[in-house]
BAKE-586539 format. One record per atom (N, C-alpha, C, O): residue in three letters; x, y, z. Coordinates in steps of 0.02 Angstrom, whole numbers, plus 50000, padded with zeros to 5 digits. Layout:
ALAXYZ;...
! end
This chain:
UNK500424994150000;UNK500005000050000;UNK500445006250000;UNK500955006450035;UNK500255011149962;UNK500615017549962;UNK500445021250026;UNK499925020250056;UNK500905025550047;UNK500785029550107;UNK500275034950090;UNK500395039050046;UNK499685034950124;UNK499195040250111;UNK499485047150125;UNK499935047950167;UNK499225052050090;UNK499495058850094;UNK499425061750164;UNK499825066150183;UNK498945059450204;UNK498835062350270;UNK499285059350323;UNK499225061050382;UNK499745054850304;UNK500215051950352;UNK500865055650350;UNK501075058150298;UNK501185056150407;UNK501825059450412;UNK502345054350434;UNK502305051850490;UNK502835052650391;UNK503355048050413;UNK503765050950470;UNK503855057050475;UNK504005046650513;UNK504425048650568;UNK505125050150542;UNK505405046150504;UNK505405055750561;UNK506095057350543;UNK506555054150594;UNK506435054750654;UNK507065051050571;UNK507535047750616;UNK508105052550634;UNK508675051550615;UNK507925057850670;UNK508425062650692;UNK508295064250766;UNK507725063950788;UNK508815065950803;UNK508725067350874;UNK508235073050886;UNK508205077850847;UNK507865072450939;UNK507395077650960;UNK507495078851035;UNK507065076951075;UNK508065081851054;UNK508195082551126;UNK507755087951157;UNK507685093451130;UNK507465086351214;UNK507085091151254;UNK507305090351326;UNK507635085451344;UNK507135095151367;UNK507325094951438;UNK506825090851478;UNK506215091651468;UNK507075086651522;UNK506655082751567;UNK506865084351638;UNK507455084151654;UNK506385085951680;UNK506535087151750;UNK506495080351785;UNK505995076851779;UNK507025078651820;UNK507075071851848;UNK506745071251916;UNK507065069951966;UNK506085072051916;UNK505695070551976;UNK505005068551952;UNK504785070551897;UNK504665064651992;UNK503975062851976;UNK503525068651997;UNK503605071252052;UNK503065070751955;UNK502625076251970;UNK501975073551999;UNK501625069851966;UNK501815075252062;UNK501215072652093;UNK500585075152057;UNK500545080952038;UNK500105070652049;UNK499465072552020;UNK498945073452075;UNK498375075252061;UNK499135072252137;UNK498685073052194;UNK498875079252231;UNK498785084852207;UNK499145078352292;UNK499345083952333;UNK500025086552311;UNK500465082552294;UNK500125093152310;UNK500775095852290;UNK501315093852340;UNK501185093152399;UNK501925093052315;UNK502485091552359;UNK502895097952369;UNK502855102452328;UNK503275098252423;UNK503685104152434;UNK504175105152376;UNK504375100252344;UNK504355111252363;UNK504835112752310;UNK505495109252325;UNK505705108852383;UNK505815106852273;UNK506465103552281;UNK506925105952226;UNK506715108952177;UNK507565104652237;UNK508035106052183;UNK507905101052128;UNK507895095052140;UNK507815103452069;UNK507635099152013;UNK508225098551965;UNK508485103551941;UNK508425092451952;UNK508955091251903;UNK508635091151834;UNK508085088451826;UNK508975093951786;UNK508715094151717;UNK509165089851673;UNK509775090851670;UNK508865085051640;UNK509225080651593;UNK508955081751523;UNK508415084751515;UNK509325079551474;UNK509075079751405;UNK508845072751386;UNK509195067851400;UNK508265072351356;UNK508005065951331;UNK507825066851257;UNK507745072451233;UNK507765061351223;UNK507565061351153;UNK506895057751148;UNK506855051751163;UNK506375061251126;UNK505715058151121;UNK505715052251073;UNK505315047651081;UNK506155052251023;UNK506195046450979;UNK506355040151018;UNK506085034851003;UNK506805040651067;UNK506995034851107;UNK506415032251149;UNK506365026251162;UNK505975036651170;UNK505415034751213;UNK504815032351172;UNK504505027351190;UNK504655035751118;UNK504035034551082;UNK504095030051021;UNK503585027350998;UNK504685029150994;UNK504745025850929;UNK505235020050933;UNK505835020950944;UNK504975013950925;UNK505395007950927;UNK505675006350858;UNK506245003950852;UNK505285007550806;UNK505475005650737;UNK505385011650691;UNK504865012250658;UNK505885016150688;UNK505805022350650;UNK505615021250577;UNK505225025050549;UNK505885016150545;UNK505755014950474;UNK505035012750461;UNK504805012850404;UNK504675010650514;UNK503995008050505;UNK503485012050546;UNK502925009750556;UNK503675017950569;UNK503245021850614;UNK503025028350581;UNK503415031650547;UNK502385030050591;UNK502075035950560;UNK501655039650611;UNK501425036750660;UNK501555046150598;UNK501055050050634;UNK500425050250592;UNK500455050550531;UNK499855050150624;UNK499205051150591;UNK498795055950634;UNK498835055650695;UNK498415060150602;UNK497965064550640;UNK497255061650636;UNK497035059550583;UNK496915061650693;UNK496245058850698;UNK495735063850673;UNK495775069850688;UNK495245061350636;UNK494675065350614;UNK494055061450634;UNK493945055950608;UNK493655064150679;UNK493045060750700;UNK493065058850773;UNK493565059850807;UNK492505055850796;UNK492445054350868;UNK492225047250883;UNK491925045950935;UNK492365042550838;UNK492145035650849;UNK492565032050901;UNK492385026450921;UNK493125034950924;UNK493565031550972;UNK493655035351037;UNK494145034451073;UNK493175039651054;UNK493235043751114;UNK493265039551178;UNK493595041451226;UNK492945033751178;UNK492965029351237;UNK493645026451250;UNK493785024151305;UNK494085026651201;UNK494775024351209;UNK495245030251221;UNK495855029451222;UNK494955036251231;UNK495375042151243;UNK495655045251180;UNK496115049251183;UNK495375043451122;UNK495605046151058;UNK495075051051033;UNK494515049151017;UNK495265057351030;UNK494795062651012;UNK494975065750944;UNK495535065050920;UNK494485069250915;UNK494595072750852;UNK495185077550859;UNK495225081450907;UNK495655077150812;UNK496235081550812;UNK496845078650847;UNK497395081150838;UNK496755073250885;UNK497335069950916;UNK497805067250862;UNK497595066150805;UNK498425066250880;UNK498905063050835;UNK499065056150863;UNK499145055250923;UNK499115051350818;UNK499285044550837;UNK499975042850811;UNK500165044850757;UNK500345039050851;UNK500965036050826;UNK500785028850809;UNK500535025150851;UNK500915027050746;UNK500715020550720;UNK501335016750697;UNK501735019250658;UNK501395010550721;UNK501965006250704;UNK501725000650659;UNK501324996450680;UNK501965000650597;UNK501764995550548;UNK502134988950558;UNK501924983850529;UNK502664988850597;UNK503054982650604;UNK502774978050659;UNK502984972350663;UNK502314980550699;UNK502024976450753;UNK501484971950726;UNK501114973750680;UNK501424966050755;UNK500894961350736;UNK500254963350773;UNK500254963550834;UNK499714964850736;UNK499094966750770;UNK498804960750808;UNK498774955150782;UNK498594962050869;UNK498314956850912;UNK497634958950938;UNK497434964750933;UNK497274954150966;UNK496624955450996;UNK496674961251045;UNK497124961551087;UNK496204965851039;UNK496134971651083;UNK496624977351068;UNK496594982451103;UNK497054976651019;UNK497484982250999;UNK497054987550964;UNK496554985950932;UNK497254993750971;UNK496964999150930;UNK497384999350867;UNK497994999850869;UNK497044998950810;UNK497394998250746;UNK497145003350695;UNK496615006450703;UNK497545004250644;UNK497335007850584;UNK497175002450533;UNK497594998250517;UNK496565002650507;UNK496344997650458;UNK496155001150394;UNK495935006850394;UNK496254997550339;UNK496055000050274;UNK495494995650249;UNK495574989550243;UNK494924998650234;UNK494334994950211;UNK494114997950144;UNK493915003750141;UNK494174993950092;UNK493994996350025;UNK494305003150009;UNK493975007449981;UNK494935004050027;UNK495295010150012;UNK495205015750062;UNK495535020950056;UNK494775014950111;UNK494665020050163;UNK495045018050226;UNK495065012150244;UNK495335022950260;UNK495735021650320;UNK495325023650382;UNK494995028750382;UNK495355019450435;UNK495005020850497;UNK495405018450556;UNK495825014050549;UNK495285021450614;UNK495585018950676;UNK495035015550717;UNK494505018450728;UNK495165009450739;UNK494685005450777;UNK495055000550822;UNK495664999650815;UNK494684997450868;UNK494964992150910;UNK494854985550874;UNK494304984150850;UNK495374981450871;UNK495354974950837;UNK495134969650886;UNK495414968850940;UNK494624965850866;UNK494384960150905;UNK494474953850864;UNK494264953550806;UNK494784948850894;UNK494874942350861;UNK494574937150908;UNK494794936450965;UNK494064933450883;UNK493754928350925;UNK493524922650881;UNK493164923750831;UNK493724916650898;UNK493534910650861;UNK493684911350786;UNK493284909150744;UNK494244914350770;UNK494444915050700;UNK494094920650663;UNK494234921650604;UNK493654924250696;UNK493294929850664;UNK493604936450686;UNK493824937150743;UNK493604941250641;UNK493874947850655;UNK493314953050655;UNK492824952450617;UNK493394958050697;UNK492914963550699;UNK493304969850719;UNK493774969450758;UNK493114975450691;UNK493404981950709;UNK492884985650750;UNK492344987250726;UNK493054987050813;UNK492574990050859;UNK492684997450869;UNK493244999750879;UNK492135001150866;UNK492145008250884;UNK492135008850960;UNK491915004150994;UNK492365014350986;UNK492355015651058;UNK491885021451073;UNK492035025751115;UNK491325021451038;UNK490805026551047;UNK490155023151026;UNK490105020750969;UNK489675022951071;UNK489045019251058;UNK488665021950997;UNK488225018450972;UNK488815027850975;UNK488475030750916;UNK488705027550851;UNK488415028850798;UNK489235023450854;UNK489515020450793;UNK489475012850798;UNK489585009950851;UNK489315009750742;UNK489275002450739;UNK489974999550730;UNK490425002650701;UNK490054993350754;UNK490674989750741;UNK490694987950667;UNK490174987850633;UNK491284986450642;UNK491374984650572;UNK491564977350568;UNK492074975250596;UNK491164973450533;UNK491314966350521;UNK491434965650446;UNK491034967950406;UNK491994962450427;UNK492134961850355;UNK491594957950319;UNK491364952750342;UNK491394960550262;UNK490884957250221;UNK491224953550164;UNK491774955350144;UNK490904948350139;UNK491194944750081;UNK491324949550024;UNK490894953650006;UNK491914949149994;UNK492084953349938;UNK492414959949957;UNK492694963349915;UNK492384961750021;UNK492714967950043;UNK493464966950046;UNK493704961650066;UNK493834972050026;UNK494554972050032;UNK494744975850095;UNK494604981850100;UNK495054972450143;UNK495264976150202;UNK495874972950232;UNK496004966950225;UNK496254977050268;UNK496864974750301;UNK497014979250360;UNK496784984950363;UNK497394976550407;UNK497634980650462;UNK498284983750440;UNK498754980250422;UNK498304990350440;UNK498874994150413;UNK499424995050466;UNK500014995050448;UNK499234995850529;UNK499734996950582;UNK499404997050650;UNK498784997250656;UNK499814996850702;UNK499584996750771;UNK499735003450803;UNK500295006050798;UNK499235006350836;UNK499315012650871;UNK499725011350935;UNK499535007150975;UNK500275014950943;UNK500695014051002;UNK500635019851052;UNK500715018851112;UNK500485025851028;UNK500405031651072;UNK499885036351043;UNK499785036750983;UNK499545039851090;UNK499065045051073;UNK499365051651098;UNK499545052251156;UNK499405056551054;UNK499685063051073;UNK499115068051070;UNK498785068851018;UNK498995071451125;UNK498455076451128;UNK498725083051154;UNK499205083351192;UNK498395088251134;UNK498565094951160;UNK498235095751228;UNK497665093551237;UNK498575098851274;UNK498265100351339;UNK497745105751328;UNK497865110551291;UNK497175105051361;UNK496655110051349;UNK496705115951395;UNK496305120551391;
! end
């Protein structure tokens, strides 16, 4: 399959950013401390297989129950084997979608994570494949 125009290949170049080496409490605040600053590379954390990894931007709300919202960016790894319950990018008759993959008793189904959308079950004669596995969801803080 050719890479769709809306996909962004991962560049295999360092992306150093500063990391403060302490855990940030999400409950009660902790007293101020001296914070050490290290440099990290997001490629090392987020991307296992650069040659097979892509960014995709989400359009729509069929996966909100999985924490995937309209406008989010997904990191998709094509080298991973899709398994039951993975969130995947699938191609169905030339159209690309993000859904949860269900495998049971040899049957496959693509599940939406929003009750307003029906699950997708392959029909005879339909051309479809799993294009890649979603490994990370990137969202803007609101």
